[in-house]
Residue, then its C-alpha position, 0 to 999 in steps of 0.5 A: m332156590t331154597g329158604l328165604l329166597a324161595d319163600l320170597q319168590k313164592l310170595g311174589r308169585m302169589v301176588n302176581q296170580d291174585d287179581e286184587l292183590k296185584k292192584l295193591v302190590h308190585f313185586e320185582t327183581l331188582k338185581e340178580i347177583i352171580y356168585k360162583n355160577e349161582t344166581f341170587p336174586i334181590f327181590s322187592f315189594t311195593i305196596g300202596s299209593n302210586n302218588p310219588e309225593h305221598p309219604t314212604l316207608f323203605m324197609t330193608g333187612g339182610v345187609h349183613g349176611l350173618e345177621r339173618v334175623g334182620a332179613q327174617l324179620a322183614w320177611s315176617l312183617l311183609k308177609t303179615t301185611i300181604d296176608r292182612l290186605v286180603w281182608d283188612q279194609s282199614l289197612k287197604e285204606l291206609f295204603q291209599n295215602i302211604r307207600l311201603v317199599v320192602v327189600p327183605l334181603v339186600n345181601p342174598v349171597g352173604y345170607y346163604k354163605f354165612k358171611r357178613s359181607n357180600g360175595n366180594d368180601v365187601d361189608l355193604m354198610r361200609n361201602s358208600p363214598v361218605i368219609s367220617k369227619e372224626k376219628i373212627p374205631f380201628l378196623l371196625g369203622g371200615q378199612r381198605i387194608s384187605k378184603k380178608i379182614a372184616w369191615y372191608q369197604g371195597t373200591k373207593d367211590i364204587l357201589e357194590e351191585e347190591n348197593a347200586a340196586l338199593y340206591t336205584k330203587f330207593f330214589e325211584s320210590c322216594k325222591k318225590s315223597k314229602c316225608i320218608l322213613a327208612i328202617d334197616f334191620h340188624s342185630g348184634f350190638g348189646m343187650k338192648d334193642r336200639i333205634w339209631f338215626p344219622y349220623s354215622y360219619t360225624k358226632e354233629p347233630f342230625d339235620h332233622v333233630a326237631e323232627i326226630d325229637a317230635f317223632t320220638t316224643l309221640f312214640e314214647e307218649t303213645h307207647p310209654y313202656h316200649i323196649y327201644k333205646i333211641e339215639p344217634q348212631s354216633k353214640g355207638y361208634l362212627l364209621n366210614g361209608d354208611i349207606w344211609d348217611y349216603f342216601f340222606l346226603e343225596m336226598r338232600k340234593v334231590n329233594p331238599d324240602a323232604i323230611f327223611i329220617p333213616l332208622t336202623l333197628e339194632m337188635g341186641s343179640w347179647t340177650w339171646v347169647r346170655k340165655n343160651p351161652w352155647q350160641l357163642f360157639s356158633k358163627q350164626g349164634i352170635f347174631n341170631p336167636m337159635k331157638v324157634h320160640r325165640l325167633k317167633r318172639t322176635y317176630r312179635r316183639h317188633h310189630l308195634l314199632y312197625d304199626f307205629l311207623l305206618k300210622a305216623l307216616r299217615s299222620h306225618p304233618v303232626w311231627s314232620e311239619l312243625d310251626s316255628t314255635n314247636k320247631l324250636k321247642h323240639l330242637n332244644s329238647g333233642m339237643t338236650r336229649w341226645y347232644e348235651 
């Protein structure tokens, strides 16, 4: 085992060998994917409260293997968090009231084979049973014509092993939480870093428009010079099979009273290409910063957002439990901001 998987396994061993860290962090192997006689494990780390009703942040990376920077960012944030738990008393106190679940590398075969898809040539972000209500872009929105063409959805209504493992872990961790935020790290869309929220399968307004508007307003007031464009995924493009749309719709059945907001951080990789045009001639370079200093800058760039997500979860009633007056205010604000 080499590279990022080795680093994750090493971090897990460190946790299991430290009596204090073991009380705070749970490391496990969700699934071992077998590809051409090689084994590729999917690891997860759970930090914080064991109370099933406490708010949860579910963080993932590496769903698309070519977008390696997403998995690397998830790893960087996880490593920093565990290192801080050794000495940071305030962070320990924060995690007494919230839970963090991190699956840094959802698609280990794609990551190590420089493939967008998994070992079965399935695009994991188009693999769920959700079907778009409106017209989707040809091919890009998901297709079942051929696995030799990008954006292949796989067999209808069958989750790939990676997504099935993610589904199990997500609902095991979050099904009783009163408030859940998920953030999935991707790259490759445009010049600006975007934070997308559902839906991907319809242009209809997201169920929690009022809450996401209150959340966004809080973020903008706290960090008025932030770098992100926050908008519905449908502003970019529609697609079939979005896994987070699927998790959201399933959560609505399991825990209809929960506020669950899945977010996607879509890092604008065209910025890296603009600074180093030679990256266009590299399959990896289209989606990732190739220079070491740019990768480190990417790690630093998103710590502010990560810290805000943790703190916003701890204080979630401020934006997720709105009274009728504030709910109406933020509903109108959100509709104006994103849908009119």
